[in-house]
SEMARZA-728047 format. One record per atom (N, C-alpha, C): residue number from 1; residue in one letter; x, y, z. Coordinates in nm, 2 decimals. Layout:
NUM/A/X/Y/Z
...
This chain:
1/X/0.00/2.00/-2.77
1/X/0.05/1.88/-2.70
1/X/-0.03/1.77/-2.71
2/X/0.09/1.64/-2.77
2/X/0.01/1.54/-2.82
2/X/-0.05/1.45/-2.71
3/X/-0.15/1.38/-2.71
3/X/-0.21/1.31/-2.60
3/X/-0.16/1.16/-2.64
4/X/-0.15/1.09/-2.51
4/X/-0.12/0.95/-2.51
4/X/-0.25/0.88/-2.46
5/X/-0.31/0.77/-2.52
5/X/-0.42/0.70/-2.47
5/X/-0.36/0.59/-2.36
6/X/-0.40/0.56/-2.26
6/X/-0.39/0.46/-2.17
6/X/-0.50/0.36/-2.14
7/X/-0.49/0.25/-2.16
7/X/-0.60/0.15/-2.14
7/X/-0.61/0.09/-2.00
8/X/-0.71/0.09/-1.93
8/X/-0.71/0.03/-1.79
8/X/-0.83/-0.09/-1.78
9/X/-0.82/-0.19/-1.69
9/X/-0.90/-0.24/-1.68
9/X/-0.99/-0.25/-1.54
10/X/-1.11/-0.26/-1.55
10/X/-1.16/-0.26/-1.40
10/X/-1.30/-0.34/-1.42
11/X/-1.33/-0.35/-1.30
11/X/-1.47/-0.44/-1.30
11/X/-1.60/-0.35/-1.33
12/X/-1.70/-0.39/-1.32
12/X/-1.81/-0.28/-1.40
12/X/-1.86/-0.20/-1.26
13/X/-1.87/-0.27/-1.13
13/X/-1.92/-0.16/-1.05
13/X/-1.81/-0.04/-1.01
14/X/-1.69/-0.08/-1.03
14/X/-1.58/0.04/-1.02
14/X/-1.62/0.14/-1.12
15/X/-1.62/0.10/-1.26
15/X/-1.66/0.18/-1.38
15/X/-1.77/0.28/-1.34
16/X/-1.87/0.21/-1.29
16/X/-2.01/0.29/-1.27
16/X/-1.99/0.37/-1.18
17/X/-1.93/0.35/-1.06
17/X/-1.87/0.45/-0.96
17/X/-1.82/0.58/-1.01
18/X/-1.67/0.54/-1.07
18/X/-1.60/0.62/-1.15
18/X/-1.70/0.72/-1.23
19/X/-1.78/0.67/-1.33
19/X/-1.86/0.76/-1.40
19/X/-1.96/0.85/-1.33
20/X/-2.02/0.79/-1.22
20/X/-2.11/0.86/-1.12
20/X/-2.03/0.99/-1.07
21/X/-1.93/0.96/-1.02
21/X/-1.83/1.05/-0.95
21/X/-1.78/1.17/-1.05
22/X/-1.74/1.12/-1.15
22/X/-1.70/1.21/-1.27
22/X/-1.79/1.29/-1.32
23/X/-1.92/1.24/-1.32
23/X/-2.06/1.32/-1.36
23/X/-2.09/1.42/-1.25
24/X/-2.08/1.41/-1.12
24/X/-2.09/1.48/-1.01
24/X/-2.00/1.59/-1.02
25/X/-1.88/1.58/-1.05
25/X/-1.75/1.67/-1.06
25/X/-1.76/1.75/-1.17
26/X/-1.86/1.71/-1.26
26/X/-1.89/1.81/-1.40
26/X/-1.78/1.77/-1.50
27/X/-1.71/1.65/-1.49
27/X/-1.59/1.62/-1.57
27/X/-1.63/1.49/-1.65
28/X/-1.56/1.49/-1.76
28/X/-1.58/1.33/-1.82
28/X/-1.47/1.24/-1.77
29/X/-1.50/1.13/-1.78
29/X/-1.42/1.00/-1.68
29/X/-1.29/1.02/-1.73
30/X/-1.21/1.06/-1.86
30/X/-1.09/1.09/-1.87
30/X/-1.02/1.19/-1.77
31/X/-1.09/1.31/-1.79
31/X/-1.04/1.43/-1.70
31/X/-1.06/1.38/-1.57
32/X/-1.17/1.34/-1.51
32/X/-1.19/1.28/-1.37
32/X/-1.06/1.21/-1.31
33/X/-1.02/1.11/-1.42
33/X/-0.92/0.99/-1.38
33/X/-0.80/1.08/-1.37
34/X/-0.76/1.14/-1.48
34/X/-0.63/1.22/-1.47
34/X/-0.63/1.32/-1.36
35/X/-0.72/1.39/-1.32
35/X/-0.74/1.48/-1.20
35/X/-0.71/1.38/-1.07
36/X/-0.76/1.27/-1.06
36/X/-0.74/1.19/-0.95
36/X/-0.57/1.15/-0.95
37/X/-0.55/1.10/-1.05
37/X/-0.40/1.04/-1.04
37/X/-0.31/1.15/-1.03
38/X/-0.33/1.27/-1.08
38/X/-0.25/1.39/-1.06
38/X/-0.24/1.46/-0.92
39/X/-0.36/1.42/-0.83
39/X/-0.39/1.43/-0.69
39/X/-0.29/1.33/-0.63
40/X/-0.30/1.23/-0.66
40/X/-0.25/1.12/-0.59
40/X/-0.10/1.15/-0.61
41/X/-0.05/1.18/-0.71
41/X/0.10/1.19/-0.74
41/X/0.16/1.30/-0.66
42/X/0.07/1.39/-0.65
42/X/0.15/1.52/-0.58
42/X/0.16/1.49/-0.43
43/X/0.04/1.40/-0.39
43/X/0.03/1.38/-0.25
43/X/0.17/1.27/-0.21
44/X/0.18/1.19/-0.30
44/X/0.30/1.08/-0.27
44/X/0.42/1.17/-0.28
45/X/0.44/1.24/-0.37
45/X/0.56/1.33/-0.39
45/X/0.58/1.40/-0.26
46/X/0.49/1.49/-0.21
46/X/0.49/1.56/-0.08
46/X/0.54/1.47/0.04
47/X/0.48/1.34/0.05
47/X/0.51/1.25/0.14
47/X/0.67/1.20/0.14
48/X/0.68/1.16/0.02
48/X/0.84/1.14/0.01
48/X/0.93/1.26/0.05
49/X/0.88/1.36/0.01
49/X/0.96/1.50/0.04
49/X/0.99/1.51/0.20
50/X/0.87/1.48/0.22
50/X/0.87/1.51/0.39
50/X/0.94/1.42/0.45
51/X/0.95/1.28/0.42
51/X/1.02/1.19/0.47
51/X/1.16/1.17/0.43
52/X/1.23/1.26/0.34
52/X/1.34/1.22/0.27
52/X/1.46/1.22/0.38
53/X/1.46/1.33/0.46
53/X/1.55/1.34/0.57
53/X/1.56/1.22/0.66
54/X/1.44/1.14/0.69
54/X/1.44/1.03/0.77
54/X/1.50/0.90/0.71
55/X/1.44/0.90/0.57
55/X/1.48/0.78/0.48
55/X/1.63/0.79/0.46
56/X/1.69/0.93/0.45
56/X/1.83/0.93/0.43
56/X/1.90/0.89/0.58
57/X/1.84/0.92/0.69
57/X/1.91/0.88/0.80
57/X/1.91/0.71/0.81
58/X/1.79/0.65/0.80
58/X/1.78/0.52/0.80
58/X/1.87/0.45/0.70
59/X/1.90/0.49/0.59
59/X/1.99/0.45/0.48
59/X/2.13/0.44/0.54
60/X/2.16/0.59/0.58
60/X/2.29/0.60/0.64
60/X/2.30/0.49/0.76
61/X/2.23/0.48/0.85
61/X/2.23/0.40/0.97
61/X/2.25/0.23/0.93
62/X/2.18/0.20/0.82
62/X/2.18/0.07/0.77
62/X/2.32/0.05/0.71
63/X/2.40/0.14/0.63
63/X/2.53/0.14/0.55
63/X/2.61/0.13/0.66
64/X/2.60/0.20/0.76
64/X/2.71/0.21/0.89
64/X/2.69/0.07/0.94
65/X/2.58/0.04/0.97
65/X/2.56/-0.10/1.08
65/X/2.62/-0.20/0.98
66/X/2.62/-0.21/0.84
66/X/2.66/-0.31/0.77
66/X/2.83/-0.33/0.78
67/X/2.89/-0.22/0.83
67/X/3.03/-0.21/0.80
67/X/3.10/-0.23/0.99
68/X/2.99/-0.23/1.06
68/X/3.04/-0.26/1.20
68/X/3.08/-0.40/1.23
69/X/3.18/-0.41/1.30
69/X/3.20/-0.57/1.32
69/X/3.11/-0.63/1.44
70/X/3.07/-0.74/1.42
70/X/2.98/-0.79/1.52
70/X/3.04/-0.83/1.65
71/X/2.99/-0.77/1.75
71/X/3.01/-0.78/1.89
71/X/2.91/-0.85/1.99
72/X/2.97/-0.93/2.09
72/X/2.86/-0.97/2.16
72/X/2.76/-0.88/2.22
73/X/2.63/-0.95/2.24
73/X/2.54/-0.87/2.30
73/X/2.57/-0.77/2.43
74/X/2.54/-0.66/2.46
74/X/2.57/-0.57/2.56
74/X/2.44/-0.54/2.64
75/X/2.45/-0.56/2.77
75/X/2.34/-0.54/2.86
75/X/2.34/-0.36/2.85
76/X/2.22/-0.33/2.91
76/X/2.20/-0.19/2.93
76/X/2.30/-0.13/3.02
77/X/2.36/-0.21/3.12
77/X/2.47/-0.15/3.20
77/X/2.61/-0.13/3.13
78/X/2.64/-0.20/3.03
78/X/2.75/-0.20/2.96
78/X/2.75/-0.08/2.84
79/X/2.65/-0.01/2.84
79/X/2.63/0.09/2.74
79/X/2.72/0.21/2.78
80/X/2.80/0.28/2.70
80/X/2.85/0.40/2.74
80/X/2.75/0.53/2.74
81/X/2.80/0.62/2.79
81/X/2.69/0.72/2.78
81/X/2.67/0.79/2.64
82/X/2.78/0.80/2.56
82/X/2.76/0.84/2.42
82/X/2.66/0.73/2.36
83/X/2.67/0.62/2.37
83/X/2.58/0.50/2.32
83/X/2.44/0.52/2.36
84/X/2.41/0.56/2.50
84/X/2.28/0.59/2.58
84/X/2.23/0.71/2.48
85/X/2.31/0.81/2.46
85/X/2.25/0.94/2.40
85/X/2.21/0.90/2.26
86/X/2.29/0.83/2.18
86/X/2.26/0.79/2.04
86/X/2.14/0.69/2.04
87/X/2.10/0.62/2.14
87/X/2.00/0.54/2.14
87/X/1.87/0.63/2.18
88/X/1.88/0.73/2.26
88/X/1.77/0.83/2.31
88/X/1.74/0.89/2.19
89/X/1.84/0.96/2.12
89/X/1.81/1.04/1.99
89/X/1.75/0.95/1.89
90/X/1.76/0.84/1.87
90/X/1.71/0.73/1.76
90/X/1.57/0.71/1.81
91/X/1.54/0.68/1.95
91/X/1.43/0.69/1.98
91/X/1.33/0.78/2.01
92/X/1.40/0.93/2.00
92/X/1.32/1.05/1.98
92/X/1.27/1.06/1.82
93/X/1.34/1.02/1.73
93/X/1.32/1.04/1.60
93/X/1.20/0.93/1.57
94/X/1.21/0.81/1.63
94/X/1.08/0.70/1.59
94/X/0.97/0.76/1.69
95/X/0.99/0.80/1.79
95/X/0.85/0.82/1.90
95/X/0.81/0.97/1.89
96/X/0.90/1.07/1.85
96/X/0.87/1.19/1.87
96/X/0.95/1.24/2.01
97/X/1.01/1.36/1.99
97/X/1.10/1.43/2.10
97/X/0.98/1.44/2.24
98/X/0.86/1.43/2.21
98/X/0.76/1.46/2.32
98/X/0.76/1.32/2.41
99/X/0.82/1.23/2.37
99/X/0.80/1.07/2.44
99/X/0.94/1.06/2.51
100/X/1.02/1.16/2.51
100/X/1.18/1.15/2.58
100/X/1.15/1.14/2.73
101/X/1.03/1.19/2.78
101/X/1.02/1.19/2.91
101/X/0.98/1.04/2.97
102/X/0.92/0.95/2.88
102/X/0.87/0.84/2.89
102/X/0.97/0.73/2.91
103/X/1.10/0.77/2.88
103/X/1.22/0.68/2.88
103/X/1.27/0.66/3.00
104/X/1.30/0.54/3.04
104/X/1.37/0.52/3.18
104/X/1.48/0.60/3.19
105/X/1.51/0.66/3.32
105/X/1.61/0.76/3.35
105/X/1.56/0.90/3.33
106/X/1.45/0.94/3.28
106/X/1.41/1.06/3.25
106/X/1.29/1.12/3.32
107/X/1.28/1.22/3.38
107/X/1.17/1.26/3.45
107/X/1.07/1.37/3.37
108/X/0.98/1.37/3.40
108/X/0.85/1.46/3.30
108/X/0.88/1.60/3.32
């Protein structure tokens, strides 16, 4: 496999720290940086995968909100039972289901 060279710029203190860490790990600087970058990419991919469902839900809600007609503000007393359930469900996603008991109208 052909290798590609990537040039990076960093200050002397960062370079020295990287060299020291690479030596402690028994790696040359290139291998150490590749290892560190690969770990970071795997972590980022895992986080994005874990939150993909929530991200899709947010995107869908934003898209739906964009096509809703603007209505005058409603007070809590004017919400339908369905609207209350949808709000509680959304809050459950944001705060976690274990916080539902903290919402007004719910007992622990």
